[in-house]
C-alpha positions in Angstrom: 31.2 145.0 148.2 28.6 144.4 150.8 26.2 141.6 150.2 22.8 141.8 151.9 21.6 138.6 153.6 18.3 137.1 152.4 15.2 138.1 154.3 13.2 135.1 155.4 10.2 137.2 156.3 10.0 138.6 152.8 10.0 135.1 151.3 7.3 133.8 153.7 5.0 136.7 153.0 5.1 136.8 149.3 6.0 133.3 148.1 8.2 132.7 145.1 5.4 133.1 142.5 3.2 135.8 144.1 1.0 137.4 141.5 1.8 134.9 138.8 -1.2 133.5 137.0 -0.8 130.3 135.1 -1.2 130.6 131.3 -3.6 128.2 129.6 -2.2 124.7 129.3 -1.2 123.8 125.8 1.5 121.7 124.1 5.0 123.1 124.0 7.2 123.1 121.0 19.2 129.1 117.7 22.3 132.9 118.3 24.3 133.3 119.8 26.7 130.7 121.1 27.3 130.3 124.8 30.3 132.1 126.3 32.4 131.1 129.3 31.8 133.1 132.4 34.2 136.0 132.7 35.8 134.7 135.9 36.2 131.0 136.7 33.9 130.5 139.6 34.4 128.2 142.5 32.3 125.1 142.9 28.8 125.7 144.2 27.9 124.8 147.7 26.3 121.5 148.6 23.0 123.1 149.6 20.1 120.8 148.8 18.6 121.2 145.4 15.1 122.5 144.9 12.5 119.9 144.1 12.5 118.9 140.4 9.3 117.0 140.1 6.2 119.1 139.4 2.7 118.2 138.2 3.4 119.5 134.6 6.6 117.5 134.2 6.6 114.5 132.0 8.5 112.4 134.6 10.0 112.6 138.0 13.8 112.7 137.7 16.6 113.6 140.0 18.0 117.2 139.9 21.2 118.0 138.1 24.6 117.1 139.7 26.7 119.7 141.3 28.5 121.7 138.6 32.2 121.0 138.6 31.8 117.3 139.3 33.1 114.6 137.1 31.0 113.5 134.1 28.7 110.6 134.8 30.2 107.1 134.2 29.1 104.2 132.0 29.0 106.2 128.8 31.4 107.8 126.3 33.2 110.8 127.7 31.7 113.6 125.7 34.1 116.1 127.2 37.0 114.1 125.9 35.4 114.0 122.4 35.0 117.8 122.5 38.6 118.1 123.6 39.9 116.0 120.7 37.6 117.2 117.9 35.8 120.5 118.7 38.0 122.6 121.0 39.7 122.7 124.4 37.9 125.9 125.5 34.4 124.4 125.0 35.6 121.1 126.6 36.8 122.9 129.8 33.5 124.8 130.0 31.6 121.6 129.7 33.6 120.0 132.5 33.2 123.0 134.8 29.4 122.8 134.3 29.2 119.1 135.3 30.1 117.2 132.1 26.5 116.5 131.2 25.4 116.4 127.6 21.9 117.4 126.5 20.1 114.6 124.5 16.4 115.3 124.6 14.0 118.2 125.1 10.3 119.1 125.1 8.5 122.2 126.2 10.4 124.0 129.0 12.7 120.9 129.8 16.1 119.7 128.5 17.2 116.2 129.5 20.8 115.2 130.0 22.5 111.9 129.1 22.6 110.9 132.8 18.9 111.0 133.2 18.7 114.4 134.8 16.6 117.3 133.5 16.9 121.1 133.4 14.4 123.8 133.3 15.4 126.0 130.4 15.1 129.7 131.0 18.0 130.4 128.6 18.5 129.2 125.0 19.6 132.7 123.9 16.0 133.7 123.1 15.3 130.8 120.7 12.6 129.0 122.6 9.7 131.4 122.8 7.5 128.4 121.9 9.4 126.0 124.0 11.4 123.0 122.7 10.0 120.9 119.9 6.6 122.5 119.6 4.3 119.7 118.4 2.8 121.6 115.5 6.3 122.6 114.2 7.6 119.1 114.7 4.7 117.7 112.8 5.2 120.2 109.9 8.9 119.4 109.7 8.3 115.6 109.7 5.8 116.0 106.9 8.2 118.1 104.9 11.0 115.6 105.4 8.7 112.9 104.1 7.9 114.8 100.9 10.6 117.3 99.9 13.2 118.6 102.6 15.6 120.4 100.2 15.0 122.2 97.0 16.7 122.0 93.6 16.9 125.8 93.5 15.7 125.7 89.9 11.9 125.5 90.2 9.7 127.7 92.4 9.3 126.3 95.9 5.8 126.8 97.4 6.6 126.4 101.1 9.0 129.3 101.0 6.3 131.5 99.4 3.7 130.6 101.9 6.1 131.1 104.8 7.0 134.5 103.5 3.3 135.4 103.2 2.6 134.3 106.7 5.6 136.2 108.2 4.8 139.4 106.2 1.3 139.4 107.6 2.7 140.3 111.0 5.6 142.6 110.1 5.1 146.4 110.2 3.1 147.8 107.2 5.1 147.8 103.9 7.7 145.2 105.0 6.4 142.7 102.5 9.6 141.2 100.9 11.2 138.2 102.7 14.7 136.8 102.2 15.1 133.6 104.1 18.5 132.6 105.5 19.8 130.1 108.0 20.9 132.2 110.9 20.7 135.7 112.5 24.2 136.5 111.4 23.3 135.7 107.8 20.3 138.0 108.1 22.7 140.8 109.1 25.0 140.0 106.2 22.1 140.2 103.8 21.1 143.6 105.2 24.6 145.0 104.9 24.9 143.7 101.3 21.5 145.2 100.5 22.7 148.6 101.8 25.8 148.3 99.6 23.6 147.6 96.6 22.0 151.0 97.2 25.4 152.6 97.3 25.3 153.1 101.1 28.9 152.2 102.1 29.0 153.6 105.6 27.5 151.8 108.5 26.5 153.2 111.9 26.1 150.8 114.8 25.7 151.2 118.5 28.1 150.4 121.3 27.4 147.1 123.0 25.2 146.1 120.0 25.3 142.5 118.9 24.5 141.4 115.3 26.4 138.2 114.8 30.0 137.0 114.3 30.4 136.4 110.6 32.8 138.9 109.1 30.3 141.6 108.0 28.1 141.1 111.0 31.1 141.1 113.3 32.0 144.5 111.9 28.8 146.0 113.5 29.0 143.8 116.7 30.7 146.4 118.8 32.9 144.3 121.1 36.7 144.3 120.7 37.0 140.9 122.3 35.4 139.3 119.2 36.6 141.9 116.6 40.3 142.2 117.3 41.5 138.7 116.2 39.8 139.3 112.8 40.7 142.8 111.9 40.7 144.5 109.5 36.9 144.2 109.3 34.5 146.2 107.0 35.7 149.8 106.6 33.8 153.0 107.4 31.9 151.6 110.4 31.0 154.2 113.1 30.0 153.3 116.7 27.6 155.6 118.5 26.1 155.5 122.0 22.9 153.5 122.4 19.9 155.5 123.4 21.6 158.8 122.4 19.9 160.5 119.4 22.4 163.4 119.5 25.4 161.1 119.0 23.6 159.4 116.2 22.8 162.7 114.5 26.4 163.8 114.6 27.4 160.5 112.9 24.6 160.8 110.3 25.6 164.4 109.5 29.1 163.2 108.7 27.8 160.4 106.4 24.8 162.1 104.8 23.1 160.0 102.0 25.6 157.2 102.3 24.8 155.5 105.6 23.1 152.4 106.9 22.1 152.4 110.6 21.6 149.1 112.5 20.0 149.1 115.9 18.2 146.8 118.4 14.9 147.8 120.1 16.4 146.4 123.3 20.1 145.3 123.5 19.9 141.7 124.5 23.6 140.6 124.5 24.3 144.2 125.6 22.8 143.3 129.0 19.0 143.8 128.4 19.5 147.6 127.9 16.1 149.2 127.4 16.1 152.6 125.7 14.0 155.5 126.8 10.5 155.8 125.3 10.7 157.6 121.9 14.2 156.6 121.1 13.4 154.4 118.1 11.0 157.0 116.7 13.9 159.5 116.9 16.2 157.1 115.1 13.6 156.7 112.4 13.2 160.4 111.9 17.0 161.1 111.8 17.5 158.4 109.2 14.9 160.1 107.0 16.5 163.5 107.5 20.0 162.3 106.5 19.1 159.8 103.8 20.1 156.6 105.8 18.7 153.1 105.5 17.3 151.9 108.8 17.9 148.3 109.7 16.3 147.1 113.0 17.7 143.9 114.4 14.8 141.9 115.9 16.7 138.6 115.8 16.3 138.2 119.6 13.6 140.8 120.4 11.1 139.8 117.7 8.5 137.0 117.4 6.8 138.0 120.7 9.8 138.1 122.9 9.1 141.6 124.2 5.3 141.1 124.5 4.7 142.5 120.9 5.3 140.8 117.6 8.3 143.2 117.2 10.0 145.7 119.5 9.4 148.5 117.0 5.6 148.0 117.5 5.7 149.8 120.8 6.5 153.0 119.0 4.8 152.3 115.7 8.1 152.5 113.9 8.6 151.1 110.4 12.2 150.4 109.5 13.4 149.9 106.0 14.7 146.4 106.9 13.8 144.1 109.7 16.0 141.2 110.8 14.2 138.1 112.1 15.6 134.9 113.7 15.7 132.7 116.8 12.0 132.3 117.6 11.1 131.9 113.9 12.5 128.4 114.2 9.8 127.2 116.5 12.6 125.6 118.6 13.0 122.9 115.8 14.9 124.0 112.7 17.3 127.0 112.3 15.9 129.7 110.1 16.1 133.4 109.9 15.0 136.2 107.5 15.7 139.7 106.3 12.3 141.4 105.6 12.3 144.7 103.7 10.1 147.3 102.0 9.7 147.2 98.2 11.9 150.2 97.8 14.7 148.8 100.0 14.5 145.3 98.6 14.5 146.5 94.9 18.1 145.4 94.1 17.5 141.8 95.4 14.0 141.7 93.8 15.4 142.7 90.3 18.3 140.2 90.3 17.5 136.9 92.2 21.1 135.8 91.9 22.6 138.8 93.5 22.7 137.3 96.9 21.9 133.6 97.3 22.6 130.6 99.5 22.3 126.9 98.7 20.4 126.1 101.9 18.6 129.5 102.3 14.8 129.2 102.1 15.0 125.4 102.2 11.6 123.7 102.3 12.4 122.1 105.7 13.3 125.4 107.3 10.4 127.3 105.7 8.0 124.5 106.9 9.2 125.2 110.4 8.8 129.0 110.0 5.3 128.7 108.5 4.2 126.3 111.3 5.7 128.6 113.9 3.8 131.7 112.7 0.5 129.7 112.5 1.0 128.2 115.9 1.7 131.6 117.4 -1.5 132.9 115.8 -3.6 130.0 117.1 -2.2 130.0 120.6 -2.0 133.8 121.0 1.7 133.5 122.0 2.4 137.3 121.8 -0.5 138.1 124.2 0.7 135.3 126.5 4.2 136.8 126.5 2.8 140.3 127.2 0.8 139.1 130.2 3.5 136.7 131.6 6.5 138.9 131.2 5.7 141.6 133.8 4.6 139.0 136.3 7.9 137.2 136.0 9.8 140.4 136.2 8.0 141.5 139.4 8.6 138.0 141.0 12.3 138.0 140.0 12.7 141.5 141.5 11.1 140.3 144.7 13.5 137.3 144.9 16.5 139.6 144.3 15.3 142.4 146.6 17.2 141.2 149.7 20.5 141.6 147.7 19.6 145.0 146.1 22.4 147.5 146.6 24.8 144.7 147.4 25.2 141.6 145.2 22.5 142.8 142.8 22.7 146.1 141.1 19.5 146.1 139.1 16.8 143.8 137.6 15.2 145.0 134.4 13.3 143.6 131.5 10.6 143.9 128.9 8.3 141.0 128.0 10.1 137.7 128.3 13.6 139.2 128.1 15.0 139.9 131.6 18.4 140.8 132.9 19.9 140.7 136.4 22.8 143.0 136.7 25.4 142.3 139.4 27.9 144.5 141.1 30.8 142.1 140.2 31.4 140.0 137.1 32.3 137.0 139.3 28.7 136.8 140.5 27.4 135.9 137.0 29.5 132.8 136.7 28.9 131.8 140.3 25.2 132.1 140.0 25.1 130.3 136.7 26.8 127.3 138.2 24.6 127.4 141.3 21.5 127.3 139.0 22.9 124.5 136.9 23.6 122.5 140.0 19.9 122.9 140.9 18.6 122.0 137.4 18.0 125.4 135.9 19.7 126.8 132.7 20.1 130.6 132.0 22.5 132.7 129.9 25.2 135.3 130.4 25.3 138.3 128.1 28.1 138.3 125.6 28.5 142.1 125.5 27.8 142.8 129.2 29.7 140.5 131.6 27.8 141.6 134.7 24.4 140.7 133.4 22.7 137.3 133.8 19.9 136.9 131.1 16.6 135.2 131.4 14.6 134.3 128.2 11.8 132.0 129.5 9.3 130.4 127.0 5.8 131.8 126.7 4.5 128.2 127.3 5.9 128.0 130.9 3.3 127.0 133.5 2.9 128.1 137.1 4.5 125.0 138.6 7.7 125.5 136.6 7.7 129.2 137.5 7.5 128.3 141.2 10.4 125.9 140.8 12.5 128.5 139.0 11.8 131.3 141.5 12.5 129.0 144.5 15.7 127.8 142.8 16.8 131.3 142.0 16.4 132.3 145.7 18.5 129.3 146.9 21.1 130.0 144.2 21.4 133.6 145.2 21.9 132.6 148.8 24.7 130.2 147.9 26.3 132.8 145.7 26.2 135.5 148.4 27.6 133.1 151.0 30.6 132.2 148.8 31.4 135.7 147.7 31.4 137.0 151.3 33.7 134.2 152.4 
């Protein structure tokens, strides 16, 4: 592999945040679990860190220590506690990444237990509103002080109001909301709802990701996660993503007994964006062959793609919509399955058919309700729509000197951006370089060559400048090490 050297002329002429307009200043407020890099990277270089003190920051603090160094002294060894009580794999990952533990957060920042802070452009898509959005925090505090968990015997008003608020923004006809605690639980609810209709065949897409509980794992098409737990659900067919012909062939073989589950953009699949019209074709094929259409918007929804939902771009109405991550407001885990009256009928008739002790808890629904209202008041979706293309263009400019060498492609929609590399090793190397400079990003669980960015819609221009400058420095360090 040939790695192109950085072009200093390009950086000087455009600047790291060329074309980026700062969004209005306003207060800032879980998925997938992190996965270890596919190849164990070497320690990052000792290149100086990018500045970590900006006007928008709450305090001026030192940048993160170099990844791979020992954990800070003078406090309990969190890595050792992980090793003894949580798991050796996660402990090793933590040590490789510097041994820091995150203890505080606000807006776009996460603070570690050694006093350092990190700019969070990761979070697996949860923090569209940033960390601890003030309006959500206030609503949750108020709910804790009055009634955090329900008896499950009487009606609970917060859940009803949260369902109404969410349904006001879902595609027309998706009016029935079943609240759960995680995205995987939302997938499980959808699969059970399909079974309640007698639809026992499931069609999923290769590289699709829908969770890791047993049913959800059956439609998460990755043998790495599936093999240890087989046999999974029977009669599950995988088809190529963005391939209507392959889908039609599978539907024809399962006429009137299939449930199709698909993402508008495959997030864990490496930010794979289908061709225009794909979702509309999926919708039409499901109607033709009598299939239930479930669209998984756990990562792509709640404004992440610059629209409330990824299906909005093609005016597609699924039978079932899965919601999560951003619905939490960055405060309390909550997710939902939203369905049409016809699709939801089995659950509507029998309220005990599919239940959970903590599902639709007052505290979680208070967070969901406050999140939807804050997004309305702050026009979060429009902010994401305006900010996303500017960040994508700027990231492409920073990566341009390495295009065709270290970097294969930069792609994205809204505030979901993927950097695909020519080699898997580059993802782990670059993640460690960024961590050592105080920036957090994510890898992609179903695409080991793709580094994923999910910046908050509340990010300001100074933090963007810091991110882009840091990305450029981290790319240089990664390129230097990978070329020897």
